[in-house]
GUNUGU-337349 format. One record per residue (C-alpha): residue number from 1; residue in three letters; x, y negated, z. Coordinates in steps of 0.02 Angstrom, whole numbers, plus 50000, padded with zeros to 5 digits. Each point is the difference from the previous one (the first is absolute). Layout:
BEGIN
(NUM; 'ALA'; (X; Y; Z)),
...
***
This chain:
BEGIN
(1; 'UNK'; (52807; 40434; 56991)),
(2; 'UNK'; (49940; 49996; 49844)),
(3; 'UNK'; (49940; 49830; 49995)),
(4; 'UNK'; (50157; 49935; 50062)),
(5; 'UNK'; (50089; 50074; 49856)),
(6; 'UNK'; (49885; 49926; 49865)),
(7; 'UNK'; (50026; 49846; 50100)),
(8; 'UNK'; (50181; 49997; 49988)),
(9; 'UNK'; (49998; 50056; 49814)),
(10; 'UNK'; (49884; 49847; 49983)),
(11; 'UNK'; (50110; 49876; 50085)),
(12; 'UNK'; (50147; 50068; 49902)),
(13; 'UNK'; (49907; 49976; 49834)),
(14; 'UNK'; (49940; 49814; 50031)),
(15; 'UNK'; (50131; 49872; 49920)),
(16; 'UNK'; (50081; 49905; 50136)),
(17; 'UNK'; (50103; 49844; 49956)),
(18; 'UNK'; (50170; 49964; 50095)),
(19; 'UNK'; (50088; 49840; 50028)),
(20; 'UNK'; (50209; 50023; 49980)),
(21; 'UNK'; (50130; 49835; 50022)),
(22; 'UNK'; (49847; 49890; 49913)),
(23; 'UNK'; (49938; 50123; 49862)),
(24; 'UNK'; (49847; 50088; 49991)),
(25; 'UNK'; (50004; 50192; 49952)),
(26; 'UNK'; (49857; 50130; 49984)),
(27; 'UNK'; (49992; 50173; 50044)),
(28; 'UNK'; (49919; 50048; 49837)),
(29; 'UNK'; (50025; 49955; 49817)),
(30; 'UNK'; (49842; 49906; 49915)),
(31; 'UNK'; (49963; 49971; 49824)),
(32; 'UNK'; (49868; 49910; 49923)),
(33; 'UNK'; (49860; 50089; 49904)),
(34; 'UNK'; (49945; 49936; 49838)),
(35; 'UNK'; (49843; 50034; 49903)),
(36; 'UNK'; (49875; 49970; 50148)),
(37; 'UNK'; (49967; 49831; 49939)),
(38; 'UNK'; (49823; 49992; 49890)),
(39; 'UNK'; (50041; 49955; 49818)),
(40; 'UNK'; (49874; 49959; 49867)),
(41; 'UNK'; (49993; 50120; 49857)),
(42; 'UNK'; (50069; 49909; 49833)),
(43; 'UNK'; (49882; 49994; 49857)),
(44; 'UNK'; (50059; 50008; 49812)),
(45; 'UNK'; (49867; 49893; 49865)),
(46; 'UNK'; (50022; 49959; 49844)),
(47; 'UNK'; (49901; 49825; 49979)),
(48; 'UNK'; (50014; 49839; 50072)),
(49; 'UNK'; (49806; 49973; 50044)),
(50; 'UNK'; (50033; 50169; 50108)),
(51; 'UNK'; (50135; 49928; 50106)),
(52; 'UNK'; (49904; 49826; 50034)),
(53; 'UNK'; (49866; 50112; 50060)),
(54; 'UNK'; (50115; 50084; 50123)),
(55; 'UNK'; (50072; 49852; 50058)),
(56; 'UNK'; (49810; 49923; 50034)),
(57; 'UNK'; (49930; 50144; 50070)),
(58; 'UNK'; (50145; 50066; 50125)),
(59; 'UNK'; (50096; 49831; 50025)),
(60; 'UNK'; (49897; 49959; 50187)),
(61; 'UNK'; (50024; 50180; 50049)),
(62; 'UNK'; (50174; 49998; 49945)),
(63; 'UNK'; (50025; 49845; 50132)),
(64; 'UNK'; (50165; 49967; 49909)),
(65; 'UNK'; (50055; 49870; 49879)),
(66; 'UNK'; (50013; 50088; 49839)),
(67; 'UNK'; (50125; 49980; 49842)),
(68; 'UNK'; (49953; 50031; 49841)),
(69; 'UNK'; (50164; 50022; 49892)),
(70; 'UNK'; (49996; 49996; 49816)),
(71; 'UNK'; (50157; 50104; 49975)),
(72; 'UNK'; (49994; 49985; 49793)),
(73; 'UNK'; (49891; 50004; 49858)),
(74; 'UNK'; (49912; 50154; 50036)),
(75; 'UNK'; (50017; 50028; 50189)),
(76; 'UNK'; (49924; 49918; 50161)),
(77; 'UNK'; (50042; 50068; 50194)),
(78; 'UNK'; (49890; 49931; 50136)),
(79; 'UNK'; (50090; 50005; 50183)),
(80; 'UNK'; (49972; 49933; 50171)),
(81; 'UNK'; (50121; 49882; 50093)),
(82; 'UNK'; (50122; 50053; 50128)),
(83; 'UNK'; (49925; 50092; 50140)),
(84; 'UNK'; (50084; 50005; 50192)),
(85; 'UNK'; (50104; 50128; 49940)),
(86; 'UNK'; (50073; 49901; 49852)),
(87; 'UNK'; (49915; 50106; 49892)),
(88; 'UNK'; (49878; 49962; 49824)),
(89; 'UNK'; (49870; 50128; 49956)),
(90; 'UNK'; (49975; 50022; 49814)),
(91; 'UNK'; (49798; 50004; 49966)),
(92; 'UNK'; (49974; 50010; 49817)),
(93; 'UNK'; (50105; 50030; 49831)),
(94; 'UNK'; (49925; 49947; 49836)),
(95; 'UNK'; (50070; 50055; 49842)),
(96; 'UNK'; (49925; 49948; 49832)),
(97; 'UNK'; (49949; 50148; 49874)),
(98; 'UNK'; (50062; 49903; 49846)),
(99; 'UNK'; (50017; 50087; 49834)),
(100; 'UNK'; (50165; 50063; 49934)),
(101; 'UNK'; (50028; 49851; 49847)),
(102; 'UNK'; (50138; 50066; 49889)),
(103; 'UNK'; (50134; 49856; 49976)),
(104; 'UNK'; (50167; 49993; 49963)),
(105; 'UNK'; (49976; 50132; 49863)),
(106; 'UNK'; (49928; 50052; 49831)),
(107; 'UNK'; (49820; 50063; 49995)),
(108; 'UNK'; (49917; 50089; 49860)),
(109; 'UNK'; (49872; 49905; 49907)),
(110; 'UNK'; (49844; 50091; 50074)),
(111; 'UNK'; (50070; 49976; 50178)),
(112; 'UNK'; (50023; 49821; 49978)),
(113; 'UNK'; (49848; 49967; 49951)),
(114; 'UNK'; (49900; 50102; 50136)),
(115; 'UNK'; (50116; 49907; 50126)),
(116; 'UNK'; (49989; 49814; 49927)),
(117; 'UNK'; (49807; 50032; 49994)),
(118; 'UNK'; (49989; 50088; 50182)),
(119; 'UNK'; (50145; 49930; 50113)),
(120; 'UNK'; (50016; 49823; 49946)),
(121; 'UNK'; (49892; 49836; 50033)),
(122; 'UNK'; (49963; 49918; 49830)),
(123; 'UNK'; (50079; 49833; 49952)),
(124; 'UNK'; (50068; 49921; 49851)),
(125; 'UNK'; (50140; 50093; 49985)),
(126; 'UNK'; (49917; 50167; 50035)),
(127; 'UNK'; (49882; 49974; 49849)),
(128; 'UNK'; (50146; 49965; 49906)),
(129; 'UNK'; (50079; 50143; 50029)),
(130; 'UNK'; (49861; 50118; 49965)),
(131; 'UNK'; (49969; 49902; 49833)),
(132; 'UNK'; (50177; 50035; 49957)),
(133; 'UNK'; (50015; 50177; 50042)),
(134; 'UNK'; (49825; 50056; 49914)),
(135; 'UNK'; (50090; 49967; 49835)),
(136; 'UNK'; (50126; 50134; 50046)),
(137; 'UNK'; (49901; 50165; 50000)),
(138; 'UNK'; (50094; 50172; 50010)),
(139; 'UNK'; (49997; 50020; 49817)),
(140; 'UNK'; (50091; 49833; 49973)),
(141; 'UNK'; (50195; 49984; 49938)),
(142; 'UNK'; (50059; 49877; 50116)),
(143; 'UNK'; (50165; 49892; 49958)),
(144; 'UNK'; (50055; 49872; 50126)),
(145; 'UNK'; (50147; 49856; 49965)),
(146; 'UNK'; (50062; 49964; 50185)),
(147; 'UNK'; (50123; 49863; 50030)),
(148; 'UNK'; (49991; 50007; 50195)),
(149; 'UNK'; (49906; 49840; 50018)),
(150; 'UNK'; (49854; 50035; 49892)),
(151; 'UNK'; (49923; 50154; 49894)),
(152; 'UNK'; (49920; 50013; 49839)),
(153; 'UNK'; (49904; 50151; 49969)),
(154; 'UNK'; (49939; 50085; 49818)),
(155; 'UNK'; (49844; 50107; 50029)),
(156; 'UNK'; (49971; 50109; 49822)),
(157; 'UNK'; (49834; 50072; 49994)),
(158; 'UNK'; (49963; 50130; 49881)),
(159; 'UNK'; (50076; 49975; 49832)),
(160; 'UNK'; (49978; 49811; 49946)),
(161; 'UNK'; (49975; 49881; 50149)),
(162; 'UNK'; (50161; 49915; 50087)),
(163; 'UNK'; (49994; 49881; 50123)),
(164; 'UNK'; (50121; 49890; 50095)),
(165; 'UNK'; (49944; 49980; 50185)),
(166; 'UNK'; (50101; 49876; 50123)),
(167; 'UNK'; (50012; 50075; 50181)),
(168; 'UNK'; (50019; 49887; 50139)),
(169; 'UNK'; (50156; 50036; 50105)),
(170; 'UNK'; (49914; 49984; 50151)),
(171; 'UNK'; (49831; 50005; 50063)),
(172; 'UNK'; (49899; 49964; 50165)),
(173; 'UNK'; (49892; 50146; 50073)),
(174; 'UNK'; (49903; 50045; 50129)),
(175; 'UNK'; (50007; 50184; 50051)),
(176; 'UNK'; (49917; 50063; 50162)),
(177; 'UNK'; (50141; 50021; 50117)),
(178; 'UNK'; (49944; 49941; 50164)),
(179; 'UNK'; (49835; 49997; 50104)),
(180; 'UNK'; (49846; 49977; 49907)),
(181; 'UNK'; (49929; 49883; 50129)),
(182; 'UNK'; (50119; 49876; 49933)),
(183; 'UNK'; (50061; 49915; 49861)),
(184; 'UNK'; (50115; 50085; 49884)),
(185; 'UNK'; (50149; 49905; 49955)),
(186; 'UNK'; (50069; 49963; 49839)),
(187; 'UNK'; (50165; 50029; 49931)),
(188; 'UNK'; (50110; 49994; 49841)),
(189; 'UNK'; (50048; 50167; 49913)),
(190; 'UNK'; (50117; 50026; 49854)),
(191; 'UNK'; (49885; 50074; 49862)),
(192; 'UNK'; (50094; 50135; 49878)),
(193; 'UNK'; (49937; 50118; 49856)),
(194; 'UNK'; (50104; 50143; 49945)),
(195; 'UNK'; (50000; 50052; 49828)),
(196; 'UNK'; (49908; 50143; 50037)),
(197; 'UNK'; (49840; 49900; 50042)),
(198; 'UNK'; (50034; 50008; 50219)),
(199; 'UNK'; (49952; 49828; 50084)),
(200; 'UNK'; (50122; 49958; 50149)),
(201; 'UNK'; (49981; 49863; 50130)),
(202; 'UNK'; (50138; 49968; 50113)),
(203; 'UNK'; (49993; 49903; 50159)),
(204; 'UNK'; (50083; 49820; 49976)),
(205; 'UNK'; (49957; 49902; 50160)),
(206; 'UNK'; (50133; 50056; 50126)),
(207; 'UNK'; (49856; 50083; 50114)),
(208; 'UNK'; (49921; 49816; 50041)),
(209; 'UNK'; (49830; 50084; 49973)),
(210; 'UNK'; (50033; 50097; 50153)),
(211; 'UNK'; (50029; 49835; 50106)),
(212; 'UNK'; (49852; 49931; 49927)),
(213; 'UNK'; (49892; 50152; 50044)),
(214; 'UNK'; (50062; 50000; 50175)),
(215; 'UNK'; (49938; 49811; 50024)),
(216; 'UNK'; (49836; 50055; 49927)),
(217; 'UNK'; (49975; 50140; 50112)),
(218; 'UNK'; (50038; 49894; 50148)),
(219; 'UNK'; (49896; 49858; 49933)),
(220; 'UNK'; (49856; 50140; 50011)),
(221; 'UNK'; (50007; 50039; 50177)),
(222; 'UNK'; (50033; 49811; 50049)),
(223; 'UNK'; (49824; 49981; 49911)),
(224; 'UNK'; (49907; 50141; 50070)),
(225; 'UNK'; (50075; 49993; 50173)),
(226; 'UNK'; (49997; 49802; 50021)),
(227; 'UNK'; (49894; 49995; 50177)),
(228; 'UNK'; (50118; 50140; 50058)),
(229; 'UNK'; (50152; 49915; 49946)),
(230; 'UNK'; (49951; 49838; 50066)),
(231; 'UNK'; (49933; 50069; 50180)),
(232; 'UNK'; (50191; 50080; 50005)),
(233; 'UNK'; (49952; 50164; 50007)),
(234; 'UNK'; (50072; 50043; 49835)),
(235; 'UNK'; (50155; 49942; 49914)),
(236; 'UNK'; (50035; 50049; 49817)),
(237; 'UNK'; (50197; 50017; 49938)),
(238; 'UNK'; (50092; 50037; 49863)),
***
């Protein structure tokens, strides 16, 4: 008696389909259960070399074509191609750990010297700028004449020395703004010196350096992963 009762309950609980007027109906509602698919855990790194090592060590294990996307001048993402469910898996994210370079505002003399010596790659204009501001000490009184195109600065040292210095309206500098593994783009800056002896460098290239940095990063991967790219297992995009 009990067995028949249990069998009857099991029979009623089992989903059944019915065809009515050419359409198929089910006795129970079914829903898709997500989250059962095994997904690789995403990894965050800070260096392009780490991305290349991860791709080389795990490309065969993953078994899917990998895309290395240079999203911008300081971020790279690696993800798989579409699977059977039209999904991509993000495997790695790389964000550059770049220093905060002060641009677009005036800097005190001491801060300007420190940043120029530690956060910029030397070039001709870098040497010129260091030489210029070395004559403007915290004890100096600075008077400037600025017509919007060029600027003249008079630095008075002590009570007897006067000198007139012609200031370039634009300088080309190479601050650290992208991954250290690639060449830092050179870009133009407007140079200004305040009456208090403060130094200001203002970006003047419209952000073109960001495009150059992106190309440099893509070129790095194209060289470092050349064999995998030629084999068709890795694609570099930007």
